[in-house]
N, C-alpha and C positions, 0 to 999 in steps of 0.2 A: 725733559724739559733744564734749561740752561741755568748755569749754574749761580747762588747771586748776583748781584753786580753787576751783572751781565761778563763774566769773566771767557762766554764763548765754551765751558764744557755744557756738556750733554748727559743726561742716563737715557736709559729708557724703559718703560716699565707696557708690558708685552702686552697687559689688560688694558692699557690705557689705548696702545696702538704704536705707532712711527714718533718717535724723538720730533719735537716742534722742529729743533733744530734743524741742517741735513745740510752740510755743504756749505763753503764758505761763509760766514754771518759778519753783519757789523754791529758790533759790540757797542755798549757806553759800557765805562769805571758805573760805580755806585753815585759819586761826585754829578757825573751828568745825564745821571736816571732822573736825581734829586732835582738840576737844574732845570728836568727836561717837562719835570710837572711828576714825575711818577714817579713823588715821595710814600714811605708805604704810609701814611697818612690818609693819603690822599688814594693809592687804588685799595684802602681796607672803608672807605666810605661807601656807606650800602646805596644803592642805584632807592631814587626818590621816584615812584607811580607815579607819574606826570611827566613832571616835563623831563629828568633824565632817562626818562626808555622813550618816552617819543623824539627825544635827540639820538639816543641809542639809535631805533628803526631809521631814523631822516636818515644818517650818518650811513647808514646796510645796504638801506635802500640804491645809492647813486657812489658807491663801496669804489668802481671803479676810476670815476672822476674827483675823487678825491684829493683836495691839494694840500702839501707837506699838512700843515695848520691840523687841519682836520683831521687825516689820516691818523696823526697821535691822537687825538682827538677818542676818534675810535680802539686805538687801540687801550687806549686806557679805559673804557667804559667797556670792552670784553674781559682785561685784566682785571676790574672791578667788580664786573657779574660774575668770572668763578670766582675768587673771593670770597662774599658772598652765600656762593653755593656749599661752599668750608668750608664756611658757622654753620650751615643747615644739620653740615656733614656732624660736625662739635657737639649738638646741639642733641641728636638725632641717636650719637654712641653716649651723650651723657644718660639717655634715658634708660639705653636700650631696648630700643626699641628697635625687635626683627625685621620689621617692615617696613617702614622709617627710615633706617641705613640703609637696604637696599635702593628706595626708590634716593634718595640723597647722592647714592653714587651714580646711578644712573642719570640723574639731573645733572650731576657736576662730570659726569663723559661726556657729556654734550653737550655742554661749556666750553669742554679741555679739547674735544673736534673744533669749533669757532673759532677756538684761540689760536689751534694747530693752523687750520687754513690761512685762518689773517698772515698768522706768521711764514705761511711760503707767500704770499702773495709781499711781504711788506720784505721779504727776503729777494725775491724777483728783481724787486723797484728798486733795490739800493738802500732801504729804508730801514734800520737799526731790530735787533731782538735783541729777548731774553733776558727781560724781564724774570727773575726766579720770583712764583710760587713753592708755599712752603707742599709737597701732597707724603709729606711723611706720614698723614694722616689716613691715607685713603689704603693705604696699606696695609694700618691695624684694623681699619672698620672693614678691611674685608678677612683680619680673624678673627677680629671680636665676632663679627656672622657665623661662618665659622665655628667657632666654639658654643657660640648659642647653638647651631644647628645638629651638634653631637650631645645634646642634652635633649630632641627629639625621641618619643619613646621610638627603639626599635624594632627590627624584623619588618613583618608585609604587614603594614598593615591596609590593606586589600589586597584582593587578589586570589591567588589558588595556586598550589602544582598540581590538583587532583581537580580535574573537571570536573562541577555538577551535569546529573542530567538533566539533558534537552529537550525538548518537542525537533520529531522531525518533520521531512516533509514541508507543504507550501501550507500559505495558507490566504483563500481572496479576500481583499478587505469587502464589505458589502455595501452597496452603492445608496446613497443616501443624497433626494434630490436636494435642490436648491429651491425650495417656495413661498418667498416673501409675505405675511395677509396683517389687513390693517392689523387687528387685533395680536400683534407680536408683542410680545413683555420687551419692554426695550431695553437693550443690553447695550454699555458703554466700556471699552476699555482705558481701565485707569495707567496710563502711562507718566510715571514722571520727568519731571521737565530733565535730570538732572540724564535722563538715558536719548539717546538720540531713538529719532519718533519719525522723520520725516520720508520712508519711506512705508511704514504703517497707518502713519494717518493716510498714501494719497492713497491706497489701499483699500482705508476701510473708506472711503471717500466712494471707491468705486465698489465697492460692492453696494454700500447705501443708494448711491442711484440709481440701480435695480428696483429697489423698494425695500431693501436691509432697516430696519429698526438698530442701524450702528451706528454708535458712534466715538468716539477720541475725545477725552476728557484730560486734565494733570491734574488737576484739583480734587477731592471729592462734595469741596463745595459746591462743585460746575455741573453737579450730579443733579437734575430733579429729585424731590417728593413730596409729597401730595398725589400721584398719579393715582387711576383708578386701578393701574400692572404696575407692583413694585419691580424699582428699575435691579436689572442683573450685569455685575459689577467683578469681570473681571481685569485680575490688580496682576499689573504688568509688567514685574518687577520692582515692583515700590513693599521695602525694609521697614515704612512710616507706620503706626499702629492706625486703623481705620477706625473711622466711626458704627456704632453699634448697633447703628436700623441701616447698614447695605449688609445686604445678601450678596456675598465678592465670594467668589474661586480664589482657592494663591491664599492663605495667611500670611503675614507677612513675617511668621519666624521659619515656615517653611522656603521660605522667599531667602530670608538668610545666611540656609544651611545652603543651596541652590548653588549663592552667589562666593560658599567659602568650597576649597575644589578639600582644603581634607579630610573638613568634619563629614560633606555629601562625599565621599570615598571610604569613609567608614562606615556609614552608613550603606554603603554599596556591598561593600565586600567581597564578597567571590566574584558578584555578579563581574567586576573592574576587572582593566585585565592588574596583572602585579604591580606595585606599588610601595615605595619607600620614601620615609622621610629624612634619614639622615643619609648624608654623602656618602660616607662610607658604609651605606649599607647596597649601595649599588649592584655588586658583585652577585647580589640575589634574582637580579633580574636575571640572569643568565642571557644577555645580552649586548655585543659589544656594540651599539648604541641603544640612544636610551633615552626617554621624552622625559625632558625639564621640564616644571610646573613652577608658575608664583601662584601664592595661596587664592589670589583675588587677582582677574582678565576677564574681560569678555570681547565678543565679534573674534576670537582666538588669538589673542593675546598674550604676554606673558608666558610663552613658552616655545619650546624650540630643539631641534633633537641636535641629541650631545653625545663625544662619544664616553663610553662607560668609564675613560680610564682620562675624561679631561682632569684638566686642573682645578686646584681649591679652589682658585677665586671665582672658576666658570660655575664651579656650582655652588658657594657662594651664593649663588644670586637668585636659586629656585628655592623650593619649599619642596614640592617632592619630586621623585623620580620615576617614571613608567614605564613597564616591557614595551620596547619600538616592535612592531608587525609587521612590519614592510607590505606581504602581499596577502591584501586586506580588500573588501567591501567595506563599503559607508553609507548608512543609514540615516535619512533626520524621518524619526517617527515626532507626530503630532498627537497626547495622546488624552482624552478627556474623560477623566474619572474611570481609567482602566479601557476604556474605546478607542483605537483610533481613528481619529482625528481623517487624516490624509499621510501619506507617509513619500517619500524622495530618495533616492538615490542617488547619490553624491560625487559627482563624477571629473576628475581631476582634468585640465586641457590635456592632451598627446603631446607626449614627451614629458613632459612634468616629473620634478624629482620627488622620490617620494616619499623623500623625509622634508620636503615641506611643507607643513603644515597649515597653511594659509591661500592654496592655488585657489586661484578664479575658477574656480566652481563651478558647473552647472549641475542644472536639479532638475532629476526626469519623473515625473509620476507616477506613480504605481500602483497600480491595483492589485498585484499581488505579493506576500511577503514570505522569505521563510520563519518558519512557527517561531524557530526558534527570537528569531529578532523581534518578531511578534513581541513573547513571550516575558525577553530580557525588560525591552520600550517598559510593557504593563509594568514589570515586577521594579523597573529603576524608577520609573515616577512616585510609585505608590513608599516605595524606602524613604527619597525625599520628603514625602508628605502635600507634596504638588498635586491639587485638582485637574489642572493644564502646567504641560509641559512640550517643546521640541527636546525628545530624547535622540540622544545620536549614539547609537549602535554601530560597531562596528562589529564582521565576518574573517576572521582568521582562516582567509582561503588552505592554507595549512591541517587544522585540524577541524576549522567546521565551524567551529565553537563559533558563538556568538558573545560580544563584548561592549554593555555599558561604556561610554568613556563619561556623559554628563547628562543633567537633565540639566535644560536651561528653562529660567524662568518670567523672562522675555525675552523665546525666540522673532527670529525673523518668521512673518504670516504673510505668506502670496495669497495674490486675489483669493488663487483657489482652494485655501485652507480657511482661510476667513469664510466664504461662501459655504464649507462643508464643515465648519464651528460650528456657523450659525444656524445648520440646518440641523447638528445635533441635537444645540440645546435648546430650541424649539422644539423638535418633537420630543424631546425631557418635560421639558416645561408643560406644552400644552400632556402631557400624559400625566404630570402632576395635580394640572386643574382636576380635571377629570376626576381622577379619585377621591382629592377634597370636592368636587361641589355632590 
């Protein structure tokens, strides 16, 4: 950022990106900034929800056609938004909240990127740039994160240098026909509103149109009571407590464990890749590249492949580090109470970077799996405590060893998976009803 008062000097923070000012710039003195409305009090004023935010968005939407007065106004708004993120970071630091500090840094960096882009446009237009924000606390926050990280338990938290015995050969998944009947037990998938569920709803509707007594609801109050056949509920990623009168798969406490990468890996133990929590223990992974993950992430977010000797500022962004296995086969295995409901081989696009952890996968239905994949998926779901889970398993092609990455309590569910899950549930329920009669 330029120095205070717009004197035209710049500093570079490698973690934030290139300096905002690049090349000759139109600068202002402190007095000129104040005269233009960029007083310390004005820039420090929080954006008001409603009027201020709407005005900022309106100006940003037509940024290329702003008159000079509006361009100045947009610059002030961007500075005010970045300043508000600095205040959020200060509050997170005061709490000593590791996840909160990291989230505040990420948010601040996003606002600084917006500001940097705007200053580049202003510079090309001959408008003044160089209003300084105090960014020293960003580096202080990174130092604080590293200090907190060094208090984590040392050594391997999951994985093992000694490979456990695993079954060999292949397992053919027994087919089960989807056959809806009028007397099927109603099945409700309880999907919290906080989770994206549009694709799930579309696929449930498709299966329901084939006769399945299958529904998606967002709140337990939407589930009918008092029917002749009590409904079965699949808790799809909800961590809130459930009414005692509901028969539900996936207890909320198991969902909470599944959504916590650190706790779930502790439970997976030797089933998982080698994993450490402390940034200075990455040498134990014996890999030049490692998979860095945040404690909480969904749909593949919050993780990246980084160098084992990455800068400390980069390591501070993550809660755990796993060995990177580049030569791997990947599977998504749906497990219901120890039974494999469906399985997919995940195929990256041709020429995809092996370090891209979120490629545009294609999912190929498989009816035969390596026995090690089946056993790993079953045991992974059991250790996390999920009745139903989408379990991600990889096979290290170098060693043939199957490893469990995670068990998902809110997995993506294709139409085929839902049909198979419904068939398995109804088959199990019919058996129980026959025994009870």
